[in-house]
C-alpha positions in Angstrom: -0.2 0.0 -0.3 1.7 3.7 -1.3 2.1 5.6 1.6 -0.6 8.4 0.4 -3.5 5.5 0.7 -2.0 4.8 4.1 -2.5 8.5 4.9 -5.9 9.0 3.3 -6.7 6.1 5.6 -4.9 7.4 8.6 -6.7 10.3 8.1 -10.2 8.6 7.6 -9.8 6.8 11.3 -8.6 10.0 13.3 -11.3 11.9 12.2 -13.7 9.7 14.7 -11.3 10.8 17.4 -11.5 14.5 16.1 -15.4 14.0 17.2 -14.5 12.7 20.4 -11.7 14.9 21.9 -11.4 17.8 19.7 -8.5 20.0 20.1 -9.7 23.9 20.5 -8.6 26.6 22.3 -11.5 28.6 23.8 -12.8 32.1 22.2 -15.7 32.5 24.4 -16.0 35.6 26.6 -16.5 34.8 30.1 -17.9 37.4 32.7 -15.7 37.8 36.2 -19.0 37.9 37.4 -22.5 38.9 36.7 -25.5 39.7 38.7 -29.2 39.1 37.5 -30.6 41.0 40.7 -32.2 37.8 42.3 -30.8 39.2 45.3 -29.2 41.9 46.9 -25.6 41.1 46.3 -22.8 42.7 48.9 -21.0 44.0 46.0 -23.0 46.6 46.1 -24.0 49.7 48.1 -27.8 49.1 48.7 -28.0 52.1 51.1 -26.8 55.0 49.4 -30.5 57.0 48.5 -30.5 61.3 48.4 -33.8 62.9 49.0 -36.6 60.8 47.5 -34.3 58.6 45.7 -35.0 54.7 46.2 -33.9 50.8 44.8 -35.7 47.7 45.1 -35.7 44.4 43.5 -38.6 43.8 41.5 -40.2 42.2 38.4 -40.5 43.9 35.2 -41.4 42.8 31.7 -41.2 39.3 33.0 -37.5 39.2 34.3 -36.2 40.5 37.6 -34.2 43.8 38.1 -33.2 46.0 40.3 -35.1 49.8 40.2 -33.5 53.0 41.1 -35.5 56.1 40.5 -36.4 59.5 42.3 -40.5 60.4 42.9 -42.4 63.1 41.4 -42.0 64.6 45.3 -38.2 65.7 44.4 -37.9 69.6 44.2 -35.5 72.6 42.9 -35.2 72.9 46.8 -33.1 69.9 47.6 -31.2 67.0 45.7 -32.2 63.9 44.8 -30.5 60.9 43.6 -30.3 57.2 43.2 -27.3 55.8 42.5 -26.5 52.2 42.2 -22.5 51.8 42.7 -20.3 49.2 43.7 -18.7 49.6 47.1 -14.9 50.2 46.2 -12.9 51.5 43.2 -11.2 48.8 41.5 -11.2 48.7 38.1 -8.2 50.1 36.2 -9.1 48.1 32.9 -12.3 46.0 32.3 -15.4 46.0 30.4 -19.3 46.7 32.0 -21.9 45.8 30.2 -26.0 46.0 31.3 -28.9 45.5 30.0 -31.4 48.2 31.3 -34.1 50.6 30.2 -35.6 53.9 31.5 -39.3 55.2 31.9 -38.7 58.6 30.7 -36.2 59.9 27.5 -35.1 62.8 30.1 -37.5 65.3 28.7 -37.6 65.5 24.9 -41.0 63.4 24.1 -41.9 63.3 27.5 -41.3 64.2 31.4 -38.1 63.7 32.9 -35.6 66.3 34.6 -32.2 66.3 35.6 -29.3 63.5 34.7 -28.9 60.0 34.5 -26.1 57.6 33.1 -24.2 54.0 33.5 -20.6 52.9 33.2 -17.4 53.4 35.0 -17.1 56.6 37.4 -14.6 57.5 40.0 -15.8 60.2 42.8 -13.4 59.4 45.8 -11.8 62.8 44.7 -14.5 65.3 43.5 -11.5 67.6 42.6 -10.1 65.1 40.0 -13.5 62.9 39.2 -12.6 60.6 36.2 -15.4 58.5 34.4 -16.5 56.8 30.6 -20.1 56.3 30.5 -23.2 56.1 28.8 -24.5 60.1 30.2 -28.2 61.9 29.2 -29.1 65.5 30.7 -32.5 67.2 30.3 -32.6 70.3 28.3 -32.5 72.7 31.2 -29.0 71.9 31.0 -26.2 73.5 29.1 -26.7 72.2 25.6 -23.2 71.1 25.4 -24.2 68.2 27.2 -27.8 67.7 26.7 -29.1 64.3 25.2 -28.0 61.0 25.4 -24.3 60.5 24.9 -21.1 59.0 25.3 -18.7 60.5 27.7 -14.9 60.7 29.0 -13.9 62.4 31.5 -10.5 62.7 33.1 -9.1 65.1 35.7 -12.6 66.5 36.0 -12.6 67.6 32.4 -14.3 66.4 29.3 -12.0 65.0 26.9 -14.3 62.8 24.9 -18.3 63.1 24.0 -20.3 61.8 20.9 -24.3 62.3 20.8 -26.0 59.4 20.2 -29.3 60.6 18.8 -30.6 57.5 17.2 -31.0 55.4 20.8 -34.3 55.4 22.8 -33.5 54.9 26.4 -37.1 54.2 26.8 -36.4 50.7 25.4 -34.3 47.5 26.3 -30.6 47.8 25.7 -27.1 45.8 26.1 -24.8 48.7 26.9 -20.9 48.3 27.0 -18.2 50.0 28.2 -14.8 48.8 27.5 -11.7 50.5 29.3 -8.8 49.3 27.4 -5.1 49.9 27.2 -5.5 52.0 23.7 -8.3 53.9 25.2 -12.4 53.7 25.8 -14.8 51.7 23.5 -18.6 52.4 23.8 -21.3 50.0 22.2 -24.9 49.3 22.0 -26.4 45.9 21.4 -23.3 44.6 20.0 -22.7 47.3 17.6 -19.9 49.9 18.1 -21.4 53.6 18.9 -18.1 55.2 19.6 -14.0 55.2 20.1 -11.3 57.5 21.5 -7.8 57.2 22.6 -9.1 59.1 26.0 -9.5 56.8 28.6 -9.7 57.8 32.6 -6.6 57.5 34.3 -7.8 56.5 38.3 -9.1 53.6 39.4 -13.2 53.3 38.6 -16.2 51.8 40.0 -19.5 50.6 38.6 -22.2 53.5 38.5 -26.0 53.6 37.4 -27.8 56.5 38.8 -30.7 58.8 38.2 -31.1 62.8 39.9 -32.4 65.8 39.1 -29.2 67.9 38.7 -29.2 70.7 36.6 -25.7 71.0 35.0 -23.8 73.4 33.5 -19.8 73.3 31.9 -17.2 75.5 33.2 -13.8 75.5 31.3 -15.2 71.9 30.2 -16.3 70.4 33.4 -19.4 69.0 34.5 -20.4 71.8 37.1 -24.3 71.9 39.5 -26.1 75.0 38.8 -28.9 73.4 40.8 -31.7 71.4 41.2 -34.9 70.6 39.3 -38.7 70.0 40.0 -39.2 66.4 39.0 -43.0 66.1 37.6 -43.3 62.7 37.2 -41.8 59.7 38.8 -38.6 58.6 36.9 -37.0 55.1 37.2 -34.4 52.8 35.4 -34.7 49.0 35.4 -31.7 47.0 35.0 -32.0 43.5 34.2 -28.3 42.7 34.3 -24.3 43.6 34.7 -21.7 42.0 33.7 -18.0 42.6 34.2 -15.2 41.2 32.3 -11.9 41.9 34.2 -10.1 40.3 31.4 -7.3 37.4 31.7 -9.1 34.9 30.3 -6.0 32.7 29.4 -4.0 33.2 32.6 -0.7 35.0 31.0 -0.5 38.3 33.1 -1.9 40.2 30.8 -5.1 41.7 30.9 -7.6 40.9 28.5 -8.2 44.7 27.2 -4.5 44.9 26.8 -3.8 41.6 25.2 -3.6 41.4 21.7 -3.9 37.2 22.0 -6.6 37.3 25.1 -7.5 33.7 24.8 -4.1 32.4 23.7 -1.6 32.3 26.5 1.4 34.6 25.8 2.7 36.7 28.7 4.8 36.7 31.8 3.1 34.4 33.3 2.0 31.1 31.2 3.3 30.6 27.0 3.6 28.2 24.5 6.6 26.3 24.1 7.6 26.9 20.1 10.4 25.6 17.9 12.8 28.5 17.6 15.8 25.9 15.7 16.2 23.0 13.7 13.2 22.1 11.5 11.4 25.4 11.2 10.0 27.9 13.6 6.6 26.8 15.0 4.7 27.0 18.1 3.9 23.8 19.7 0.3 23.6 22.0 2.6 22.9 24.9 1.5 25.2 27.6 5.0 26.3 29.4 6.0 28.9 32.4 10.1 28.2 31.6 11.8 26.3 28.9 12.5 23.8 31.7 8.5 22.8 30.7 9.5 22.3 26.4 11.0 19.1 25.3 14.0 19.1 23.1 16.8 21.4 22.1 14.5 23.2 19.7 11.8 24.2 21.6 11.8 27.4 24.2 9.1 28.7 26.3 7.5 32.1 24.1 5.7 34.7 27.0 5.6 37.6 25.1 3.7 39.8 23.0 5.7 39.3 19.5 3.6 40.1 16.7 5.9 39.8 13.7 3.2 38.2 11.1 2.5 39.5 8.5 5.7 42.0 8.3 5.1 45.1 10.6 2.6 43.3 12.7 -1.3 43.3 12.5 -2.1 44.2 16.3 -2.7 40.4 16.9 0.0 38.6 18.6 1.6 35.6 16.4 0.7 33.3 18.7 -3.0 33.2 18.3 -2.2 32.9 14.3 -0.4 30.3 14.3 -1.0 27.1 12.5 0.6 24.5 15.0 0.4 21.6 12.2 2.4 23.6 9.4 5.1 21.6 10.2 7.3 22.3 7.3 7.1 26.0 7.8 5.2 26.4 3.8 2.4 28.7 5.2 -0.4 25.7 5.0 -1.4 22.5 6.1 -1.4 20.5 3.6 -0.3 16.5 2.4 3.3 17.6 3.0 2.7 18.3 6.8 0.6 15.2 7.0 3.0 13.3 5.6 6.0 14.3 8.0 3.2 13.3 10.4 3.3 9.9 9.0 6.4 9.7 9.2 7.3 10.1 12.8 3.9 7.9 13.4 3.5 6.5 16.7 6.6 7.7 17.9 6.9 7.8 21.6 10.7 8.7 22.3 10.8 12.6 21.4 13.3 13.7 23.6 15.8 16.8 23.8 18.5 14.2 22.3 16.2 13.1 19.6 13.0 15.8 18.8 10.0 14.7 16.9 8.9 17.3 14.3 5.3 16.4 14.6 5.1 16.1 18.3 2.8 18.9 18.0 1.1 19.1 21.7 5.2 18.7 22.8 4.0 15.7 25.2 7.2 13.7 23.6 5.2 11.3 21.0 3.1 11.2 17.9 -0.2 10.0 18.5 -4.1 10.6 17.5 -3.4 14.1 19.6 -1.3 15.3 17.2 -3.0 14.4 14.3 -6.3 15.6 15.3 -4.9 18.9 15.6 -3.5 18.5 12.2 -7.1 17.8 11.4 -8.5 20.7 12.6 -6.2 23.0 10.7 -5.9 20.9 7.4 -6.1 22.8 4.5 -5.3 26.3 6.4 -3.4 28.8 3.7 -3.0 31.8 6.0 -0.3 30.5 8.2 1.9 32.7 9.5 5.8 32.2 7.7 8.3 33.8 10.0 12.1 34.7 7.9 
């Protein structure tokens, strides 16, 4: 039987294994924590309210929500506010996401007075407040901050804002604020609505609020200009909140700053890579030092290298690699399978006698390696480094 026929039979047989034990690096985004408000989690400050402000757990539109609001007894003589916020400032980078809606559109098509918003805020030092949030102020405030918009505040100064006229706060939406190493990104229902290189520079907490403030803008800073009479009760219903702290791959680089958030390539964890001998390529063997890698040609790569394509593309080489491109040709084709076939069932891969087809770096060439090859079969976009 020819080697080609043996190869076809081998690959056909291993397809059965593929469905039993599929090699896969998960790319699912998992929240560090979430709250669906079925009970009063101690993460939040449930005691903070001012004036007529209140919060309660209830059911709206068939779902459990936390309701925050102020009543029509709020007057221009005093401050009324309800804020649902975390009890501590702890976020430098990360992602806030919430599904919520309001009972009014803050004074445009129906009643609503004051300000409201949701996102990240640091008011620990009122003289140097920072924020990245969705924001709305009713028409009584300074025209530059009236209406629904996104905003980034740094040292109490507005450094970025963008109006969002097409979004109705009275409808359910999923809002997302991403604090990244490169700036801040805002999304509504999965669609990007704004992005900026500006970001807060202090630890943040998650905050959602409604109040009766009238706001003026002086030197591009938000300043209270008094309080407003509230004509009707106005509420915000929050279905859930999620926070992604970002280090899904445990490599000690936050996801918000990681060019391979789901593939380890940082100072705590990486992959063994073949840097000499046959051709440069990554293996699928996790490592925290060179001692974890089998063979004199293998090195533990724990970095954010972005050399491919030439000049880089803001995505780390580690998560673009074809593990089964054994000959370094830029594709996973029969030549690679023939290399694997030539070493099939070897189990003596060692520092002195390395195996080119030991893709997972476990010291042998067995079905697990063939399954990786099958999962990448016919790829033609494999990085090729000089």
